[in-house]
C-alpha positions in Angstrom: -5.9 -2.0 -13.4 -7.4 -5.0 -15.8 -4.5 -7.7 -15.0 -7.1 -10.5 -14.7 -8.2 -9.4 -17.8 -5.9 -8.9 -20.0 -4.5 -12.3 -18.3 -7.7 -14.2 -19.4 -8.2 -12.5 -23.1 -4.1 -13.8 -23.5 -5.9 -17.7 -22.5 -8.0 -16.9 -25.5 -11.3 -16.1 -23.8 -13.4 -13.2 -25.0 -13.6 -11.0 -21.9 -15.6 -7.8 -20.6 -14.0 -5.4 -17.8 -16.0 -3.3 -16.4 -15.3 -0.1 -14.2 -16.7 2.7 -12.9 -13.4 4.7 -13.3 -12.2 6.2 -16.9 -9.1 6.7 -15.7 -8.8 3.1 -14.4 -10.2 1.3 -18.0 -7.7 3.9 -19.5 -5.1 2.2 -17.9 -6.4 -1.5 -18.7 -6.9 -0.4 -22.4 -2.8 0.4 -22.3 -2.3 -3.1 -20.7 -5.0 -5.1 -23.1 -2.6 -3.2 -26.0 0.8 -3.8 -24.6 0.1 -7.7 -25.0 -1.3 -7.5 -27.9 -5.2 -8.8 -26.9 -9.3 -7.9 -27.3 -11.2 -6.9 -24.4 -14.8 -5.1 -24.5 -13.8 -2.2 -22.1 -17.0 -0.6 -20.3 -18.1 2.0 -18.2 -20.3 1.5 -15.8 -21.3 0.4 -11.8 -21.8 -3.5 -10.2 -25.2 -2.3 -9.1 -26.5 -1.7 -13.0 -24.0 -3.7 -15.6 -24.0 -2.9 -19.3 -24.0 -5.9 -19.9 -27.2 -8.4 -21.8 -28.8 -10.6 -19.4 -28.4 -14.2 -19.2 -24.9 -13.3 -20.9 -21.6 -14.1 -18.8 -20.3 -17.8 -17.9 -18.0 -16.7 -15.6 -17.2 -13.7 -13.8 -14.3 -12.2 -10.9 -15.1 -9.7 -8.8 -11.8 -8.3 -7.7 -12.6 -6.3 -4.5 -15.7 -4.5 -5.9 -18.3 -5.9 -3.1 -16.5 -5.2 -0.2 -16.6 -1.7 -0.7 -20.6 -1.3 -1.6 -22.5 0.0 1.2 -24.8 -3.1 2.8 -27.7 -1.1 1.6 -26.7 -1.2 -2.2 -25.7 -4.6 -1.6 -29.1 -6.4 -2.7 -28.7 -4.1 -6.0 -25.0 -6.3 -7.1 -26.9 -9.2 -6.3 -29.6 -8.8 -8.4 -26.9 -7.9 -10.9 -25.3 -11.0 -10.7 -28.3 -13.3 -11.5 -29.7 -11.1 -14.0 -25.7 -11.0 -16.2 -25.0 -15.0 -15.0 -26.1 -18.0 -17.5 -27.6 -21.0 -16.2 -24.9 -23.0 -14.2 -22.3 -19.7 -14.6 -20.4 -18.3 -12.2 -18.9 -15.7 -9.8 -15.7 -15.6 -8.0 -16.2 -13.3 -5.4 -12.8 -11.8 -3.5 -13.1 -9.0 -0.5 -11.7 -8.3 2.6 -12.9 -10.3 5.8 -13.3 -7.9 8.1 -14.7 -3.8 7.8 -12.1 -1.5 7.4 -13.6 1.8 8.3 -10.9 4.3 7.4 -10.1 2.0 4.0 -13.4 1.9 3.5 -13.7 -1.6 3.4 -17.1 -3.6 4.6 -16.4 -7.0 5.1 -17.7 -10.5 3.4 -20.0 -12.4 5.6 -21.2 -15.8 4.3 -24.3 -15.3 6.3 -24.9 -11.8 4.3 -24.2 -13.4 0.9 -26.7 -16.0 2.0 -29.2 -14.0 2.3 -28.5 -11.3 -0.4 -28.6 -15.0 -3.1 -30.5 -17.5 -1.7 -33.5 -15.7 -3.0 -32.1 -14.6 -6.6 -30.7 -18.6 -7.1 -27.5 -18.5 -7.0 -25.9 -20.8 -4.1 -22.6 -19.8 -2.5 -19.9 -22.1 -1.8 -17.7 -21.9 1.3 -15.4 -18.6 2.1 -11.9 -19.9 1.6 -9.0 -17.4 3.6 -6.2 -15.6 0.7 -4.1 -12.9 1.2 -5.0 -9.8 -1.3 -3.1 -7.0 -2.5 -3.9 -3.7 -0.7 -2.1 -0.4 -2.0 -1.2 -0.3 2.2 0.1 -4.1 1.8 -1.4 -7.5 2.2 -5.1 -7.3 3.4 -7.0 -10.6 4.9 -9.5 -11.6 2.5 -11.9 -14.5 1.3 -12.8 -15.8 -1.7 -16.3 -17.4 -2.4 -17.9 -18.9 -5.5 -21.2 -18.2 -6.1 -23.2 -19.9 -8.7 -26.1 -19.5 -10.9 -28.9 -22.2 -11.2 -29.8 -24.2 -13.8 
C-alpha cells in the first residue's frame, strides 16, 4: 500500500494518498516513515474523495476503477472531473477482463468515454500492461484521462 505515493514523495512531489482501508493506510504510513517522506494520507472512497475541487494536477488509479460496480462508475467519473485542475491528468490502471471470482470488472474504452466525455475529460488510447496481483500477473490496461482547460 502506498508504494507509488511514497516513491513520488521521494521525488519531491506533494502527494495525497487515499484509501478506503485503515489497515492499508497504516501500512502506507509506515512505508512513508521508513522512507523519510511526507504524504498526506486520507481515509476515503473514490466516489466521494476527501479532496478539494480543482486541486489535483496528476492522479493515479492503481486498481480502483476495476472494482467499482458499473452502476457506481458515474460517481467515480464525476469525482475525477471535480478534483482535477484544468489540464489535469489521471493515469487509470485496471483489469482488461471481468473476473467475477476476483471481483474485477474490466476496463472498456467505450464505457470510459461514455462516462467521462460529458464531464469534459478526454480519454486516451488503452495500452496493454501486466498488473501485479495477489494471485500473480493480471492482464490490464493503462489509459490516460485529461481534463480540459
